[in-house]
N, C-alpha and C positions, 0 to 999 in steps of 0.2 A: 494420363500424365501430360502436364502442360509444359510445352517446350517454348523457349523464347530466346531472344538475343540477350547476351550478357549486358549488364548495365555499363554505360560508357563512363570512362574516367572523367573527373572534373576538368582536367586540362583539355581533354577532347571536346567536352561540351562547351567550354569557354571558347575554344578555337572555332567550333561550328557556329556559335552565336555571334562571335566577332566577325567571322567571314560572311555570315548571312546579312548582318547589319551593314557591313562594308559593301556587299554586293548591291543592296538596296540603295545605299548612298551613291555608289558609282553609276547605277542605272539612272537615277534621278539627275545626277550631274551631267551624264552623257546626253540625256534627252534635252536638258536645258541648254547645254553648250551647243548641241547640234542646232537647236531652234534659234539660239542667239546668232550663230554663224550664218544660218540661212537668212535671218532677218537682216543682218549686217550686209551680206552680199547683195540682197535685194535692194536695200537702201542705196548702196554704192552704185548699183546698176541703174536704178531709177534716176539718181542724181546725174549720172553720166548721160543717159538718154535725154533728160530734160535740157542739159547743157547743149547737146547737139541740136535739138529742136529749136532752142533759142538762137543759136548761131545762124541756123538756116533762116529763121524768121527775120533776124536783124540784117543779114547780108543779102538776102534775096537772090540766090544763084539760079532760081528756076527760070529766069528769062533766057538763059543760054540754052544750047542744045544739051541733049542728055550726056554726051561725053564731056563737053566743056563744063557742065554743071557738076558732074562727078569729080572732075579734076579740081574744080574750084573748091569743092567741099573737102577734098583731101588736103589741099594746100591750107585751108582755113583751120581744119581740125587736127591735122597731123595724125599721130598715132591713135587718137581717140576715135578716128573714123575707120580703123583697121577692120573690124568685124561688124560694123553697124551699117544700117541701110536707112534710106529716107524715101518717103512717098509724099507727094503733094496732091491735095484734092481741092476742087472748087467748092463753093458753098453748097452746091447740090449733091456733092459726094462723088463727082466724076473724077477719075484718076487723071492726073496730068503727068508730072515728072516722077520718076522713081529710080533709085540707084541700086536696088536690090537685085540679086540674080533671078533670072526668070524661073529657075528651078524651084524657087520658093513660092512662085505664084503671086497673086495679088491678095494682100491682107484686107479683109473687109473693114469697113468703117461702121462701127457699132452705133446703134441709136443713142446709147449712153454718152458716147464721145461727142455726137452732134449736139445733144442737149447741153452738155457741159461747155462745148465750144460757144454756143449762143450766150452763155453767161460769162465767157472769157476765162474758163477754168481748164487746166490740163487734165487729161484722163490717162490713168495707167491701167493696162490690161495685160493679161497673159493669154495668148492665143495658141491653140493647138492646131497644127497643120495636118493635112490628110495623112502624111507619112509618120504621124505620132510625134513629130518634133514640136517643141514648145518655143514660142517667141514672146519676148517681153516688149511691149509697145507703149509709147506715149503719144498722145494726140494733142497738139497745141494749136489754138486758133491764132490767125493773123487778123487783127482788128484794124480796119481803116475807116475813119469817119464814123465810128460807133457801130460798124457792121462787120460781120465776118467776111473777109475778102478771100481767105484761103485757109485750108487746114493742113498743118504740117505734122507728119507722122514719122517718128524715128523708132527704129526697132533693133533688137539684138537677140540672136538665138541664145537659149539658156543652156546649151550643151556644156560650155565651160563651167558655168556655175554648178550645174548638176554633177559634172565630173569632179569638181572640187568637193562638193558635199559627199559624193560617193567615196572619194578617197579618205575623207575625214571619218566617215562611218566605218570604213575598213580598218582605219587606224584604231578607232575605239574598240572594234570587235577583237582586235589583237591585244591592245594594251589592257583592257578591262580584265579579261581572264588571266593575263600574265600578272597584273597587279594583285588580283585575288589570290593567285597561287603563292606569290611572294609574301603577301600579307598573312595568309594562312600559315605558311612556314614560320614567319617571324612571330606571329601570335602564339603558335604552339611552343616555340622556343621560350618566349617570354613567360607563358603560363607555366612551363616546366620549371623555369628558374624561380618564378614567384612562389610556386607550390612546393619547392624543394624543402622549405622549412616545415611544411605540413607533413611531409614524409618523415622528416627527422622527429617531429613531435609524435607521430604515430608509432615510430620505432621505440621511442622512449616510453610512451604510454603502454606498449605491449610488454615492456620489461617490468612494469610496476605491477605487483601482486598484493593480495591482502596480507601476505606475510612480510612484505617489504614495501612500505609506503613512503620511505625516506627519500627516494629519488624525486628530482624536480626537472621540469622541462626548462631548458636554457632560455633566458631572455637576453636578446642582443642589445637592448637599449635604444632601439630605433623609434620607439613609441608609436609604431604603426598598428594596424589591425591584428597582425599575427602576434605582436608583442602583448597586446591586450588580451588576446586569446590565451597565450601562454601564462600570463599573470592570473587570469581567471581559473585556468586549469590547476595552476599551482595552489591557488587559494582553496580550490575544492579538495586537492590532495591533502592540504594542511588540515582541513576540517575532517576529512575521512580518516587521516592518521590519528587525530585527536579522538574521534569517535571510536576507532578500533582500540586505541589504548584504554579508553574508558570502558569499552565493552569487555576487554580482557580482564581489566581490574575488577569490573562488576562481576564477571563470571567467577573469578578466583575468590572474591570476597563472599559471593553467594554460596559457593561450594564450602568455604571455610565456616560460614555461619551455620550451614546445614549439617556439616560434619560434627561440629561440637555437641549439639544436643543428641544427635544420633549415636555418637561415641558414648556419651553418658548413658543413654538409654540401653545401648548394647551391654555396656559394662555392668549396669545394675542388674540386668536380667541374667547375665552369665554368673555373677556372684550368687544370685538367688538360686541358681540351678546346680551349683556345685555340691550343695548338701541339703539335707532335709531342713525345712524351716517351719516355724510355727505360723499359724494363721495371721497373727499380728505382723510378723516379719514380711510375709507375702503381701499383706495389704499395704505395708509401708513401701515396699518395692513398687507395687502397682501404682500407688499414689504418686511416687516420684517419677515413674515412667509416664503417667498421665500428664504431669506438669511439662515434661520434655516434649510430649506429643503435641500439647497445646502450643508450646513455644514454636515447634516446627510448623504447626498449622498457621499460626499468626504470621510467621515469616513468609510462608508460601503465599498467603493472601496478600501480604504487603508487596511481595515481588510481582505477583500477578497484576495488582493495581498499578504499580509503578510502570510495568511493561505496557499496560493498556494506555496509561497517560502519555508515556513517551511515544507510543505509536500513533497517538492522536485519536484513539477510539473514544467517542463521546456518545452520550445518550441524548435524549430530548431535553431541550432547555426551555425554561419558562421564566416568568417574572418571579423573583424570589425576594421576600421581605427579610432583611438580615436581622431585625430586632428579635424575632422569636428564636432564631438560630443562636444568637448571642446569649439569650436567657437560658436556653437548653444547655449550651456549653458551660455557662456559669454554674448551673445547678449541679451538673456532673463533676465539673472541676472542683467545686467546693468540697464535695465528699472525698475526692482524691487528696486535696490539700490538707484536710483535717487529719487524714491518716499519717501524713508526714510532718505535721506541726507547722504547716505553712498557711498563711492567711491569703485567701483569694477575694479580691474586691472588684465590684463593678463600678467603675468611675463614671460611666455615662453611656447612654444608648440612644442616639438620635434615630428617628425613622429614616431608613434608607433602603432602596430596592435596586437590585441588579438583575441581569439576565444570566441564568445559569442553572445548575443542578443543586437542589437544596442539600442532598446527602453528601455530595462532594465538598461543598463549601463548609458544611458542618465538620467533615473529616479534617479539612485543612486547618480550621480554627482550633479544633480539639487537639490536634497534634502539637500546635504551638503552646497551648495551655498545659498539656501534659508534659511537654519538654521543659517549660518554665518551672512547673511544680517539682519535677524530678531533680533539677539542677539548682534549686533554691534551698539553702540549708534551713533546718528547723528554726522557727521564729522569724523567717523572712516573709516578704509580701510579694504577691503577684497581682497586677492591676490590669483589668480588661476594659477596653473602651471602644465604642462605635461612634464615629463622627462623620460629617459630610464636609468636604473641602475641595474647591476648584473642580466641581463636576465629578468628583469621585467619592466613593465610600471608603473610609479608612478604619480598619480593624487593627487595634493596637494591643499587644500583649507585652507588658513590662514587668521585669522581675528584679529582685535585689540579690541575685546570685553572684557568683565569682566573676562574671563577665567573660569576655572572649578576647584572646590575644589578637591584635590587629592583623598579625601575619596569618592567622588562621581563618579570618572572616571569609576568604574566598573558597574555603574548603568545606564549610559546615553544611552546604546544601548538596554535597556529593553523597551518593549512596554509601552506606557502611562506614561513614566517617564519625568517630566518637572521640571528642577531645578528652573526655574522662573515661577511658576505656574500661577500667576495672569497675567503676561505679555503674556504668551503663549496663554491663553484663549482669551485675548483681540485681539491677532493677528490671532486667529482661529486655532491654533495648537492643535493637539490631542496627541502629544508625540509619534507618530509612524514614523516620518521621518527617524531618525537615525536607528531605528530597521529595517525598510525596506531597507535602504541603505546597512546596514551590511549583511542582508540576501541575497541581490542581489550579493554583492561582494563574499560572501562565496560560493554561488551557482556557481560562475564563477571560483572557485578554488583560490581566492585571499584572502587578509586580509585587514581589515580596522582598522587602528591604530589612536590614538589620542595623541597629545602632548599639554599640557596646563600648563600655569603658572597663578595663580590667579592675576588679575589686569593687565596682559600683553597679554591677548588673547589666542587663541587656534589654533591648526593646525591639521586638519584631513587629513590622507594620505591613499589613495587606492592603493594597490600593487597587480597587476595582472600579471600572466605569459605571456610573449610575445608569439605571434603565430610564428610557424616555417616559415622560409622564403620560398616562393613558388619556386618550382623547375623550 
């Protein structure tokens, strides 16, 4: 058995992500700010040391004694000389005057400082003393007659700067965790408020069942992401409710269609068994029963086909030439039309090929022709046409029947819908022909349209995309 931690809530994951990103940002900002502060303090310190060295170079107090020289420097520099010291070297690097405490010892004159002095350039260095203390030093040459007459060295211990940086680092070490804690608390509160609507949507969705799809998720009108999610879910619920209504109606209609022939079959058999019958009477009952069985069988096959088409079950598709299919349908439809006194005419058949299943396309066209023949009165005409137009193949079935009321055009492709119910039952129709035809056409990427004028007939048009020409 595998054990693990329970999944974290979205608000917790959002808070952790937000806190992690903020922590990374604060670390980067802290490092950059610490580096900027150190650089700024270093620049200020170097500028101050260079000022002291230049004052010493320009006033020349080295000619007096050590005490008088130190006093003169203090008078000249004032507070700037408080924690600084000065050393003077001759061109050979021998120490002359110095104002620094003896405890610090003598700071060496580096070769780099001598080389820069010969070029008249100042040199900034950080020197570490034996007691691990660090001193910032600038060495400035005194040029007389184009030659180095003296080297002036001004220095300052880095204890105050290091202390300032350490205090700043301590401040960051306190403020960064505190800021993260406050940000995490604020982020969690914000995430909780932001996701409160998600909880409301979840509770509403839990109350929605297959038996009651009328409830909708409230939309606040803010036009934000959650409103769009609510609108999307509501749209899905509308489609589900419509599907469930159609499914219930389909189930009820299917049960009704099956019950009628079964009731007739049962009644005929019960009547035949009530008394002794002659052989002819039994044969008549069996023949009638066989007709009802065939009707139930056809209905079951149609329901199975419609179910497969609705579920998207498809077989292998190939390149299909529509002209032979049209001719085959025309041949069979002509025989059906003669039996009812209707004239079936082939107005034209242009060569056209599509990608699909030949048997399914034959079934769709045959259903339209059969429907047109059934609903066209004796003496009427049905016209079958195959044309190419705008990159599509058009199969047209036009009749001179009674036409369809415009208010009923949206219903004729629904299963078990019969506009002339009594006539359809007499002719054995279950109201599935147009629904099957449309499902087949849609499964082939086409559309099935209808144009009808009451009293002037109807025209059904199958439009299918043409197959690409073979290479």
